[in-house]
PDB file of N, CA, C, O and CB in Angstrom:
ATOM      1  N   UNK A   1      -4.073 162.412  17.775  1.00  0.00           N
ATOM      2  CA  UNK A   1      -3.066 161.232  17.922  1.00  0.00           C
ATOM      3  C   UNK A   1      -3.257 160.029  17.990  1.00  0.00           C
ATOM      4  O   UNK A   1      -4.405 159.594  18.068  1.00  0.00           O
ATOM      5  CB  UNK A   1      -2.448 161.267  18.804  1.00  0.00           C
ATOM      6  N   UNK A   2      -2.067 159.135  17.974  1.00  0.00           N
ATOM      7  CA  UNK A   2      -2.410 157.853  18.110  1.00  0.00           C
ATOM      8  C   UNK A   2      -0.753 157.029  18.460  1.00  0.00           C
ATOM      9  O   UNK A   2       0.404 157.091  18.042  1.00  0.00           O
ATOM     10  CB  UNK A   2      -3.305 157.369  16.594  1.00  0.00           C
ATOM     11  N   UNK A   3      -1.517 156.308  19.445  1.00  0.00           N
ATOM     12  CA  UNK A   3      -1.057 155.809  20.358  1.00  0.00           C
ATOM     13  C   UNK A   3      -1.076 154.514  21.027  1.00  0.00           C
ATOM     14  O   UNK A   3      -2.117 154.467  21.683  1.00  0.00           O
ATOM     15  CB  UNK A   3      -1.280 156.414  20.867  1.00  0.00           C
ATOM     16  N   UNK A   4      -0.310 153.295  21.178  1.00  0.00           N
ATOM     17  CA  UNK A   4      -0.826 151.955  22.546  1.00  0.00           C
ATOM     18  C   UNK A   4      -0.885 151.233  20.842  1.00  0.00           C
ATOM     19  O   UNK A   4      -0.571 151.714  19.752  1.00  0.00           O
ATOM     20  CB  UNK A   4      -2.994 152.143  24.074  1.00  0.00           C
ATOM     21  N   UNK A   5      -1.560 149.588  21.330  1.00  0.00           N
ATOM     22  CA  UNK A   5      -1.388 148.694  21.049  1.00  0.00           C
ATOM     23  C   UNK A   5      -2.595 148.796  19.726  1.00  0.00           C
ATOM     24  O   UNK A   5      -2.657 148.178  18.663  1.00  0.00           O
ATOM     25  CB  UNK A   5      -1.345 147.801  22.223  1.00  0.00           C
ATOM     26  N   UNK A   6      -3.394 149.745  20.258  1.00  0.00           N
ATOM     27  CA  UNK A   6      -4.340 149.657  19.073  1.00  0.00           C
ATOM     28  C   UNK A   6      -4.097 150.069  17.678  1.00  0.00           C
ATOM     29  O   UNK A   6      -4.639 149.572  16.691  1.00  0.00           O
ATOM     30  CB  UNK A   6      -5.365 150.321  19.369  1.00  0.00           C
ATOM     31  N   UNK A   7      -3.166 151.097  17.688  1.00  0.00           N
ATOM     32  CA  UNK A   7      -2.558 151.410  16.456  1.00  0.00           C
ATOM     33  C   UNK A   7      -1.564 150.688  15.498  1.00  0.00           C
ATOM     34  O   UNK A   7      -1.248 151.157  14.405  1.00  0.00           O
ATOM     35  CB  UNK A   7      -2.057 152.352  16.712  1.00  0.00           C
ATOM     36  N   UNK A   8      -1.039 149.360  16.058  1.00  0.00           N
ATOM     37  CA  UNK A   8      -0.136 148.528  16.063  1.00  0.00           C
ATOM     38  C   UNK A   8       1.058 148.802  16.288  1.00  0.00           C
ATOM     39  O   UNK A   8       1.962 148.360  15.578  1.00  0.00           O
ATOM     40  CB  UNK A   8      -0.159 148.022  15.221  1.00  0.00           C
ATOM     41  N   UNK A   9       1.328 149.833  17.655  1.00  0.00           N
ATOM     42  CA  UNK A   9       2.673 149.910  18.086  1.00  0.00           C
ATOM     43  C   UNK A   9       3.071 149.081  19.065  1.00  0.00           C
ATOM     44  O   UNK A   9       2.303 148.846  19.997  1.00  0.00           O
ATOM     45  CB  UNK A   9       2.971 151.070  18.469  1.00  0.00           C
ATOM     46  N   UNK A  10       4.776 148.310  18.983  1.00  0.00           N
ATOM     47  CA  UNK A  10       4.595 147.316  19.595  1.00  0.00           C
ATOM     48  C   UNK A  10       5.450 147.825  20.951  1.00  0.00           C
ATOM     49  O   UNK A  10       5.757 146.995  21.808  1.00  0.00           O
ATOM     50  CB  UNK A  10       4.998 146.028  18.769  1.00  0.00           C
ATOM     51  N   UNK A  11       5.861 149.424  21.110  1.00  0.00           N
ATOM     52  CA  UNK A  11       6.346 149.769  22.034  1.00  0.00           C
ATOM     53  C   UNK A  11       6.276 151.033  22.088  1.00  0.00           C
ATOM     54  O   UNK A  11       6.813 151.945  21.458  1.00  0.00           O
ATOM     55  CB  UNK A  11       7.330 149.335  22.159  1.00  0.00           C
ATOM     56  N   UNK A  12       5.094 150.934  23.433  1.00  0.00           N
ATOM     57  CA  UNK A  12       4.620 152.701  24.014  1.00  0.00           C
ATOM     58  C   UNK A  12       4.996 153.907  23.450  1.00  0.00           C
ATOM     59  O   UNK A  12       5.246 154.485  24.507  1.00  0.00           O
ATOM     60  CB  UNK A  12       5.137 153.082  25.368  1.00  0.00           C
ATOM     61  N   UNK A  13       5.129 154.382  22.955  1.00  0.00           N
ATOM     62  CA  UNK A  13       5.325 156.001  22.880  1.00  0.00           C
ATOM     63  C   UNK A  13       4.207 157.196  21.543  1.00  0.00           C
ATOM     64  O   UNK A  13       3.410 157.091  20.611  1.00  0.00           O
ATOM     65  CB  UNK A  13       7.249 156.071  22.369  1.00  0.00           C
ATOM     66  N   UNK A  14       4.736 157.947  22.146  1.00  0.00           N
ATOM     67  CA  UNK A  14       3.315 159.165  21.393  1.00  0.00           C
ATOM     68  C   UNK A  14       4.490 159.912  21.041  1.00  0.00           C
ATOM     69  O   UNK A  14       5.515 160.036  21.711  1.00  0.00           O
ATOM     70  CB  UNK A  14       1.796 160.260  22.608  1.00  0.00           C
ATOM     71  N   UNK A  15       4.093 160.636  19.353  1.00  0.00           N
ATOM     72  CA  UNK A  15       4.267 161.562  18.788  1.00  0.00           C
ATOM     73  C   UNK A  15       3.625 163.074  17.869  1.00  0.00           C
ATOM     74  O   UNK A  15       2.494 163.196  17.398  1.00  0.00           O
ATOM     75  CB  UNK A  15       4.711 160.966  18.463  1.00  0.00           C
ATOM     76  N   UNK A  16       4.472 163.831  17.837  1.00  0.00           N
ATOM     77  CA  UNK A  16       3.375 165.053  17.315  1.00  0.00           C
ATOM     78  C   UNK A  16       4.447 164.848  15.901  1.00  0.00           C
ATOM     79  O   UNK A  16       5.523 164.342  15.582  1.00  0.00           O
ATOM     80  CB  UNK A  16       3.241 167.089  18.416  1.00  0.00           C
ATOM     81  N   UNK A  17       3.269 165.655  15.331  1.00  0.00           N
ATOM     82  CA  UNK A  17       3.974 166.286  13.894  1.00  0.00           C
ATOM     83  C   UNK A  17       4.003 168.075  14.303  1.00  0.00           C
ATOM     84  O   UNK A  17       3.066 168.680  14.823  1.00  0.00           O
ATOM     85  CB  UNK A  17       2.711 165.869  12.133  1.00  0.00           C
ATOM     86  N   UNK A  18       5.306 168.653  13.911  1.00  0.00           N
ATOM     87  CA  UNK A  18       5.210 169.871  14.280  1.00  0.00           C
ATOM     88  C   UNK A  18       5.036 170.740  13.001  1.00  0.00           C
ATOM     89  O   UNK A  18       6.110 170.932  12.432  1.00  0.00           O
ATOM     90  CB  UNK A  18       6.343 170.202  15.106  1.00  0.00           C
ATOM     91  N   UNK A  19       3.916 171.336  12.383  1.00  0.00           N
ATOM     92  CA  UNK A  19       3.697 172.361  11.101  1.00  0.00           C
ATOM     93  C   UNK A  19       4.765 173.359  11.243  1.00  0.00           C
ATOM     94  O   UNK A  19       4.740 173.747  12.411  1.00  0.00           O
ATOM     95  CB  UNK A  19       2.164 173.184  11.062  1.00  0.00           C
ATOM     96  N   UNK A  20       5.664 173.930  10.601  1.00  0.00           N
ATOM     97  CA  UNK A  20       5.626 175.534  10.993  1.00  0.00           C
ATOM     98  C   UNK A  20       4.797 176.271  10.971  1.00  0.00           C
ATOM     99  O   UNK A  20       3.717 175.740  10.715  1.00  0.00           O
ATOM    100  CB  UNK A  20       6.240 176.237  10.470  1.00  0.00           C
ATOM    101  N   UNK A  21       4.763 177.268  11.117  1.00  0.00           N
ATOM    102  CA  UNK A  21       3.380 178.206  11.017  1.00  0.00           C
ATOM    103  C   UNK A  21       3.980 179.896  10.287  1.00  0.00           C
ATOM    104  O   UNK A  21       5.178 180.140  10.432  1.00  0.00           O
ATOM    105  CB  UNK A  21       2.571 178.447  13.045  1.00  0.00           C
ATOM    106  N   UNK A  22       3.399 180.586   9.804  1.00  0.00           N
ATOM    107  CA  UNK A  22       3.967 181.599   9.047  1.00  0.00           C
ATOM    108  C   UNK A  22       2.441 182.925   9.400  1.00  0.00           C
ATOM    109  O   UNK A  22       1.604 183.017   8.503  1.00  0.00           O
ATOM    110  CB  UNK A  22       4.321 180.901   7.086  1.00  0.00           C
ATOM    111  N   UNK A  23       2.301 183.592  10.368  1.00  0.00           N
ATOM    112  CA  UNK A  23       1.563 184.998  10.374  1.00  0.00           C
ATOM    113  C   UNK A  23       0.424 184.417   9.528  1.00  0.00           C
ATOM    114  O   UNK A  23      -0.500 183.624   9.711  1.00  0.00           O
ATOM    115  CB  UNK A  23       2.450 186.478   9.652  1.00  0.00           C
ATOM    116  N   UNK A  24       0.947 185.239   8.415  1.00  0.00           N
ATOM    117  CA  UNK A  24       0.347 185.105   6.863  1.00  0.00           C
ATOM    118  C   UNK A  24       0.227 183.987   5.991  1.00  0.00           C
ATOM    119  O   UNK A  24       0.411 184.050   4.776  1.00  0.00           O
ATOM    120  CB  UNK A  24       1.015 185.830   6.072  1.00  0.00           C
ATOM    121  N   UNK A  25      -0.107 182.887   6.671  1.00  0.00           N
ATOM    122  CA  UNK A  25       0.391 181.881   6.305  1.00  0.00           C
ATOM    123  C   UNK A  25      -1.069 181.240   5.507  1.00  0.00           C
ATOM    124  O   UNK A  25      -1.089 180.047   5.205  1.00  0.00           O
ATOM    125  CB  UNK A  25       1.133 181.113   7.570  1.00  0.00           C
ATOM    126  N   UNK A  26      -2.154 182.061   5.231  1.00  0.00           N
ATOM    127  CA  UNK A  26      -3.737 181.533   5.168  1.00  0.00           C
ATOM    128  C   UNK A  26      -4.061 180.649   5.255  1.00  0.00           C
ATOM    129  O   UNK A  26      -4.627 180.167   4.274  1.00  0.00           O
ATOM    130  CB  UNK A  26      -4.401 181.620   4.369  1.00  0.00           C
ATOM    131  N   UNK A  27      -3.917 179.826   6.509  1.00  0.00           N
ATOM    132  CA  UNK A  27      -4.559 178.306   7.154  1.00  0.00           C
ATOM    133  C   UNK A  27      -5.036 178.584   8.068  1.00  0.00           C
ATOM    134  O   UNK A  27      -4.405 179.130   8.973  1.00  0.00           O
ATOM    135  CB  UNK A  27      -3.751 177.130   7.553  1.00  0.00           C
ATOM    136  N   UNK A  28      -6.111 178.351   8.134  1.00  0.00           N
ATOM    137  CA  UNK A  28      -6.885 178.245   9.261  1.00  0.00           C
ATOM    138  C   UNK A  28      -7.381 177.193  10.153  1.00  0.00           C
ATOM    139  O   UNK A  28      -8.403 176.522  10.007  1.00  0.00           O
ATOM    140  CB  UNK A  28      -7.693 178.678   8.976  1.00  0.00           C
ATOM    141  N   UNK A  29      -6.642 177.149  10.961  1.00  0.00           N
ATOM    142  CA  UNK A  29      -6.350 175.371  11.903  1.00  0.00           C
ATOM    143  C   UNK A  29      -7.682 175.321  12.692  1.00  0.00           C
ATOM    144  O   UNK A  29      -8.360 174.338  12.990  1.00  0.00           O
ATOM    145  CB  UNK A  29      -4.674 175.254  13.400  1.00  0.00           C
ATOM    146  N   UNK A  30      -7.889 176.694  12.967  1.00  0.00           N
ATOM    147  CA  UNK A  30      -8.953 176.810  14.310  1.00  0.00           C
ATOM    148  C   UNK A  30     -10.165 177.657  13.685  1.00  0.00           C
ATOM    149  O   UNK A  30      -9.794 178.601  12.987  1.00  0.00           O
ATOM    150  CB  UNK A  30      -8.198 177.754  15.855  1.00  0.00           C
ATOM    151  N   UNK A  31     -11.853 177.442  13.844  1.00  0.00           N
ATOM    152  CA  UNK A  31     -12.738 178.019  13.502  1.00  0.00           C
ATOM    153  C   UNK A  31     -12.986 179.103  14.444  1.00  0.00           C
ATOM    154  O   UNK A  31     -12.963 178.983  15.669  1.00  0.00           O
ATOM    155  CB  UNK A  31     -13.640 177.225  13.273  1.00  0.00           C
ATOM    156  N   UNK A  32     -13.342 180.700  13.464  1.00  0.00           N
ATOM    157  CA  UNK A  32     -13.574 181.016  14.421  1.00  0.00           C
ATOM    158  C   UNK A  32     -14.293 181.279  15.445  1.00  0.00           C
ATOM    159  O   UNK A  32     -15.228 181.852  14.887  1.00  0.00           O
ATOM    160  CB  UNK A  32     -13.359 181.316  14.313  1.00  0.00           C
ATOM    161  N   UNK A  33     -14.548 181.280  16.553  1.00  0.00           N
ATOM    162  CA  UNK A  33     -15.798 181.085  17.892  1.00  0.00           C
ATOM    163  C   UNK A  33     -16.878 182.412  17.401  1.00  0.00           C
ATOM    164  O   UNK A  33     -16.640 183.490  16.856  1.00  0.00           O
ATOM    165  CB  UNK A  33     -14.945 181.457  20.010  1.00  0.00           C
ATOM    166  N   UNK A  34     -18.085 181.800  17.850  1.00  0.00           N
ATOM    167  CA  UNK A  34     -19.034 183.360  18.107  1.00  0.00           C
ATOM    168  C   UNK A  34     -18.691 183.966  19.207  1.00  0.00           C
ATOM    169  O   UNK A  34     -17.742 183.683  19.937  1.00  0.00           O
ATOM    170  CB  UNK A  34     -20.667 183.259  18.304  1.00  0.00           C
ATOM    171  N   UNK A  35     -19.335 184.666  19.310  1.00  0.00           N
ATOM    172  CA  UNK A  35     -19.492 186.182  20.572  1.00  0.00           C
ATOM    173  C   UNK A  35     -19.928 185.544  21.963  1.00  0.00           C
ATOM    174  O   UNK A  35     -19.391 185.897  23.013  1.00  0.00           O
ATOM    175  CB  UNK A  35     -21.044 187.583  20.093  1.00  0.00           C
ATOM    176  N   UNK A  36     -20.971 184.549  21.908  1.00  0.00           N
ATOM    177  CA  UNK A  36     -21.450 183.989  23.087  1.00  0.00           C
ATOM    178  C   UNK A  36     -20.142 182.728  23.227  1.00  0.00           C
ATOM    179  O   UNK A  36     -19.629 182.630  24.342  1.00  0.00           O
ATOM    180  CB  UNK A  36     -23.252 183.415  22.901  1.00  0.00           C
ATOM    181  N   UNK A  37     -19.745 182.003  22.361  1.00  0.00           N
ATOM    182  CA  UNK A  37     -18.955 180.530  22.560  1.00  0.00           C
ATOM    183  C   UNK A  37     -17.523 181.588  23.220  1.00  0.00           C
ATOM    184  O   UNK A  37     -17.261 181.111  24.324  1.00  0.00           O
ATOM    185  CB  UNK A  37     -18.592 179.259  20.600  1.00  0.00           C
ATOM    186  N   UNK A  38     -16.815 182.481  23.005  1.00  0.00           N
ATOM    187  CA  UNK A  38     -15.993 182.980  23.408  1.00  0.00           C
ATOM    188  C   UNK A  38     -15.866 183.515  24.874  1.00  0.00           C
ATOM    189  O   UNK A  38     -14.872 183.392  25.589  1.00  0.00           O
ATOM    190  CB  UNK A  38     -15.896 183.647  22.625  1.00  0.00           C
ATOM    191  N   UNK A  39     -17.374 184.301  25.287  1.00  0.00           N
ATOM    192  CA  UNK A  39     -17.670 184.079  26.251  1.00  0.00           C
ATOM    193  C   UNK A  39     -17.728 183.503  26.827  1.00  0.00           C
ATOM    194  O   UNK A  39     -17.046 183.828  27.798  1.00  0.00           O
ATOM    195  CB  UNK A  39     -18.054 184.198  26.395  1.00  0.00           C
ATOM    196  N   UNK A  40     -18.350 182.336  26.992  1.00  0.00           N
ATOM    197  CA  UNK A  40     -18.472 181.346  27.928  1.00  0.00           C
ATOM    198  C   UNK A  40     -17.360 181.059  27.836  1.00  0.00           C
ATOM    199  O   UNK A  40     -17.026 180.932  29.014  1.00  0.00           O
ATOM    200  CB  UNK A  40     -19.352 180.339  27.848  1.00  0.00           C
ATOM    201  N   UNK A  41     -16.181 180.778  27.007  1.00  0.00           N
ATOM    202  CA  UNK A  41     -14.539 179.785  26.924  1.00  0.00           C
ATOM    203  C   UNK A  41     -13.727 181.151  27.919  1.00  0.00           C
ATOM    204  O   UNK A  41     -12.779 180.748  28.593  1.00  0.00           O
ATOM    205  CB  UNK A  41     -13.535 179.474  24.561  1.00  0.00           C
ATOM    206  N   UNK A  42     -13.967 182.306  28.005  1.00  0.00           N
ATOM    207  CA  UNK A  42     -13.589 183.126  28.776  1.00  0.00           C
ATOM    208  C   UNK A  42     -13.898 183.110  30.252  1.00  0.00           C
ATOM    209  O   UNK A  42     -12.990 183.511  30.980  1.00  0.00           O
ATOM    210  CB  UNK A  42     -13.920 184.064  28.272  1.00  0.00           C
ATOM    211  N   UNK A  43     -15.154 182.669  30.889  1.00  0.00           N
ATOM    212  CA  UNK A  43     -15.626 182.079  31.983  1.00  0.00           C
ATOM    213  C   UNK A  43     -14.760 181.443  32.597  1.00  0.00           C
ATOM    214  O   UNK A  43     -14.408 181.692  33.750  1.00  0.00           O
ATOM    215  CB  UNK A  43     -16.557 181.366  31.799  1.00  0.00           C
ATOM    216  N   UNK A  44     -14.092 180.077  31.510  1.00  0.00           N
ATOM    217  CA  UNK A  44     -13.939 178.729  31.679  1.00  0.00           C
ATOM    218  C   UNK A  44     -12.509 178.954  32.897  1.00  0.00           C
ATOM    219  O   UNK A  44     -12.251 178.444  33.987  1.00  0.00           O
ATOM    220  CB  UNK A  44     -13.645 177.809  29.974  1.00  0.00           C
ATOM    221  N   UNK A  45     -11.585 180.351  31.711  1.00  0.00           N
ATOM    222  CA  UNK A  45     -10.480 180.412  31.495  1.00  0.00           C
ATOM    223  C   UNK A  45     -10.247 181.135  32.786  1.00  0.00           C
ATOM    224  O   UNK A  45      -9.325 180.839  33.546  1.00  0.00           O
ATOM    225  CB  UNK A  45     -10.114 180.916  30.216  1.00  0.00           C
ATOM    226  N   UNK A  46     -11.310 182.311  33.063  1.00  0.00           N
ATOM    227  CA  UNK A  46     -11.016 182.948  34.853  1.00  0.00           C
ATOM    228  C   UNK A  46     -10.932 182.155  35.440  1.00  0.00           C
ATOM    229  O   UNK A  46      -9.783 182.055  35.869  1.00  0.00           O
ATOM    230  CB  UNK A  46     -11.940 183.752  35.719  1.00  0.00           C
ATOM    231  N   UNK A  47     -11.598 181.377  35.782  1.00  0.00           N
ATOM    232  CA  UNK A  47     -11.954 180.475  36.678  1.00  0.00           C
ATOM    233  C   UNK A  47     -10.944 179.016  37.288  1.00  0.00           C
ATOM    234  O   UNK A  47     -11.410 178.253  38.134  1.00  0.00           O
ATOM    235  CB  UNK A  47     -13.143 180.097  36.023  1.00  0.00           C
TER     236      UNK A  47
END
């Protein structure tokens, strides 16, 4: 995300690019987590 004077914006704002996805588009946006990392992550989510 680019925002602020450091990236040349004269008016403070934020924007995002949304890319439509399809379940079978074969794009891997997030790497598969190991079982250990999934367990650790689920511990944080539950608390």
